[in-house]
C-alpha positions, 0 to 999 in steps of 0.5 A, spaced: 499 500 500 502 506 498 504 511 504 506 517 500 509 520 494 514 525 493 517 529 487 522 535 487 526 538 482 532 543 483 537 547 479 544 544 479 547 551 479 544 552 486 547 546 489 553 547 486 553 555 488 551 553 496 556 547 496 562 551 493 561 557 497 560 553 504 564 546 503 562 544 510 555 543 508 556 537 504 557 533 511 551 536 513 547 534 507 550 528 504 553 521 507 560 519 506 558 514 501 554 519 497 560 524 497 564 519 495 560 517 489 558 524 487 566 526 487 567 520 483 563 523 477 565 528 471 559 532 473 559 531 480 554 537 481 548 534 477 549 528 482 549 532 488 543 535 485 539 529 484 541 526 491 538 533 494 532 532 490 531 525 492 532 527 500 527 533 499 522 528 495 523 523 501 521 528 506 515 530 502 513 523 501 513 522 509 509 528 510 514 531 515 518 536 511 523 539 515 519 538 521 520 532 526 527 532 527 529 529 520 536 530 517 538 530 510 544 526 512 539 521 515 537 519 508 542 516 504 541 515 496 546 510 493 546 505 487 546 498 487 551 494 482 546 495 477 546 502 477 539 502 480 538 508 486 536 506 493 534 509 499 537 507 506 534 511 512 537 512 519 536 516 525 529 520 526 527 518 519 528 511 520 524 511 527 518 515 523 518 510 518 518 504 523 512 508 527 508 509 520 509 502 518 513 504 512 517 498 509 519 499 502 522 505 499 523 507 491 527 512 488 528 515 481 533 520 479 534 524 473 539 530 471 540 534 465 546 539 465 541 545 469 536 541 473 535 535 477 529 531 479 527 525 483 521 521 485 520 517 491 514 512 493 514 510 500 510 503 501 507 500 507 504 493 509 496 492 508 
């Protein structure tokens, strides 16, 4: 059963600007796994932007937004060997998911030179 759906789109330039002007922001928004992945890419800010959009979409699907103490670093987007992106949560995000009975997360990412978009679907058992 679908619990929630979230979508977010962001301009790559905005993410690049924020991360280059405030380097410490990376550690607040992204996990080490995400940083390592993005830094390995030629167009790294497109990948950072797509992950930022996924985190925003996740919070929208969860229905919390920035409230209830959920931090961006508690929502990790990484890729399976096949390239498929997946979401793992920890901390307050994980507690809320457990309390709501959310058991599965689906994420789709896409990016162009100037924009990145993500869609997240959260599911719970009937």
